[in-house]
C-alpha positions, 0 to 999 in steps of 0.5 A: 499500499502506498500514498502520495504527497502532493504539494499544491499550487505548482502550475504544469507546462508542457506536453503529455501523451495519453497512455493506451486506453484501459477499457479497450485493453482489458477487452482485447486481452481477454479476445487473445483467447479465442484463437491458438494463434499470435496476437500482437497488441501495441500501446498496451498500458502498463496499469495495474489492472492490465498487468494482473490481466497479462499474468492471469493469461500467462498462468492460463498457459498463454504464451506472453512476450514483451516486445517493447516498452507497450507491445506485447505478443500473445498466443493461446496455443495450449490453454490449461483449463485445469488451472480453473480449479486452482485457488491462485486463479480464484484469487486472481479472477476475484481482484480484477472486474475486467476478468469477467470478459474471458468467459465469452473467449473461453465458452466460444472456444472451449465450451466452458468457463468459470470464475468467482464474482469480480472485484474492481471499483466500490461504486455500487452494485454493477450486475452482471445479468446482460452478460449471462442472459446473452450466453443463455441465448446462445445456448449456454447453461449458466449456474451461479453458486451463491454460497461461493459467489461462482459463476459456471458457464457451459455449452457443448454447442453455441448457436446464433440467436436474436437477442435484445440486451436489457442494458448496453453494458459494454462489458456485457456486449464485448463478452456476448460479442466474443462468445458469438463469433464462433457460434453456428449461424447468426446472431443479432445484438440490439441495444448494443454498446457502441463505444469506441472500445467496441468498434476497436474490439470488433475491427480486431475480430474482423481482422482475425476472420469474424463476420460482424456488420453494424459496427459503431451502431447498436445493432450488430450482425455476426455470422459464425465462423469455424476459426479465428486467426492471429492479427496485429492491433493498436490501442486507441489513446485513453479518452478518460485520461485525455479528459483528466488532463483537461480538468487538471490543466483548468484547475491548476491555471496551466498550460498544457498540450495533450498529444495524440488524442484520437480527437475523432474518437473523443465524442462530446468529451471536449464539448463538455469541457468547453460547457465549463468554459474551458478553452481549447484549441485542436492542433493536428491531433493534439489538444492545447489547453491554454493558461486560464485564470478564469473560466464560466459555466455555460447556462442553457438558453433558457438560463436554467442551470447547466446539468451534466450527465452520463449516458451510453455512447454517444453521450458522456462516460460516466468515467469523467464525471468525477474530473468534470465535477472536481474542474467545476470546482473553481469555475464561475456559475453553478452546475448540476452533476448527474450520475445516472449509472452507478449510485456510489460514485459521488460519495468521495465529494465529502473530501472535496467539502473538507478542501472548501468546495461548495457542492451539495450532494443532493442524493447518491446520484446528484451533485450541485457545485457552486463554483469559487471562480479561483477566488478562494483556493481549496486547502489541503487535506488527507484523504483516501482514493475509494476508486480509480476515477474518484483517485485522480479527481482527488489528485486534481483537487490536491494539486490546485490546493494551497499547502500539502495533501495526502492521498491513501490507497494510491493503488486505485489510481495505479489501476488506471493510470500509468506512472501518474506521479512521474509524468505529471512531476516532469511537467512541474507538479510536485507528487511524492509517491511513499510507502504506508507505514505499518503499525 
């Protein structure tokens, strides 16, 4: 366990490049189990969640080779299905929520898969019904042991089917998609998630030999094939990290250039920050955020208070609402943040209130922020990171505050942000990583 000691009040200057997209990487890594042939993945973020999943693949028998700093090859030629019975597997898969996406590929290729209830962020109940209803629609048998919190799926023969998903779940869509690519006949997935991560997975599967139409829409049609081959895949820049840097620049009054953001894949993210009054300029595929002493939140046309809420793609990703909320603290004006998808994700605002932020937590899903307009600086405090996105939001707050703050449980931040302290310190931040003292 470790902590960050952050000396606030430093402005940032320079260029920073977003890491590879965490949420895409977890899907793509699981897809390597679909074929015995070699798959090369480039621009992998070397964050805790990704490294845990790579180790899980190794332990399953996948041959893994690191080609350079962020590129790996994977060859799942000899997968050891007996590994599912070991205590080590139970601990690995329970610690990482993304491991649920190994179920679809294993079901497609081997006809069976098991795993314990996965872990991950503590941001409220995140049900897996969509995944298993999809598997059942393909002909799989599903069993959940409530005593041991253990999932099992089996299918001697998967067969294509029409399904209307009960929610546009990103991981659910990915899991069902990977299960269906080698199912007999045609599978139609309606109300599918269509985030860039899903589009990237579809394009990778097509290069491997899958037949998928409707990519980029919420209606996917998959015609099953007998087998898939190897491919080479490059992961997109992480849109969440790019958005985090936009908010960080605004809160610290910094001049920052975010390199190679894949702007056409950012959707409404730039417009959402512009609603806070943050200026930005697109230079090629780089996003330049000039230093601003003040930024003012827009109102709706009729003068009503601005509301920013999350929604399935092409709406705003819920992973950025924590950053948008903290950025609004030093804006001029007021805003309502509505987190619709997770009931516990706004509970970190009590730490921000302790720092002097003017925030009213209306209920588990809504918070009103009354901006300070940089007229009052936040004050330093000691806090604990509850999840990945709240953790980086607290880090942004600490960087903009007067004095020295401490953030405990930074393993949560490390799950989603690669060497974030080192990268920000090169721009002028003062963030020190220290071990926790065990008493």
